N, C-alpha and C positions, 0 to 999 in steps of 0.2 A: 726512277729506281728500278733496277732489273734484278733484284735479289731473288734467289730461289726461296719459295714459300711452301708451306704445307697447308693443304686445305682438306679438312675432313668432311665427307659428304654422307649424310644419312637420309635415305628416302623412306617415307612412311606412307605407303599406299592405303587409302581408305576404301576397302573393297571386300566383297565376299569371294572374290576370285582367289586363286592360289597366290598368296602374298609373296612366297619365296620365288615363284616364277617371275613375278613382276620385278622384284629386287634383282634377280639374276639378269633381267633385261637391262636394268640401270647399270649394273656392274659390267655388263658386256660393252656398253658405250664407253665406260671408263677404260676398259682393257683396250679397246680399239683406238683410243685417243693418242697413243704413243707416249703418254706421260708415265713416269715412274709411279707405281701405285702399290698399296698394300691393303688387302681386304682384312678387316677386323670383324669381331663378333657383332658390333653394333654400328659399323660404318666403314667406309673405305677412305683411306687417306691417299691423296695425290700430291705429287711434288713437281714443281715447275715454276714458271713465272706466274704472277697473280692473274693476269688476264686469261692465260690459257687454262689455269685451274678453274676459274670462275665459269669460263665457257663450257668446260666439260661437266661442271656441276649443273649448269642449266640444261645441257643436253641429256644428262642422266635423269633429271627431274622430268623433262618432257617425254623421255622414253617410256615412262610409266603410263602416260596418257595414250601413247601409240599402242601400248600393250592392252589398253582397254579399261583402265580405271576411270572412275568418275571424279576422283580427287586424290591429291597427294600433298603431304607436307614434307618439305626438304629442309633439313637442318644443316647449316654450313658453319664450320669453325675455321678460322684462318690463323695460322701461326707464322709469324715473320720476325726476323731479327736482323740487325745491322750485320752485314757480311754474309747473309743467307741462312737458311735453315733446312736441315735434311731430316728425313724419316729416321735414317740410321743414327744420326746424332741423338735423337730423342729416345730410341728404344734399345740401342746396342747393349747397354748394361743389364737389361732385363732378359735378354735372349739366352737360352740354354744351348750349350754345344750339342749338336745332334750326333 
């Protein structure tokens, strides 16, 4: 199956360091992946094939360790539908015209 899926990634570094700087490192990995993504208040959603999305989630998780944390919990949610699933399909009706 090669449907487009949505994967929501939330990294929770356990550290006394600047947590936002660590999360920014994880988001930087997602941005560099080439996948479509959207940063939210409590996580970042990526869009693509399942394997690519899970690989970028793993890379974002590991980026926290590279940034110096001793521990991190990463929460991953996968949204998939027959025929594919897009970020836009899920949120378009909630967006305000700018």
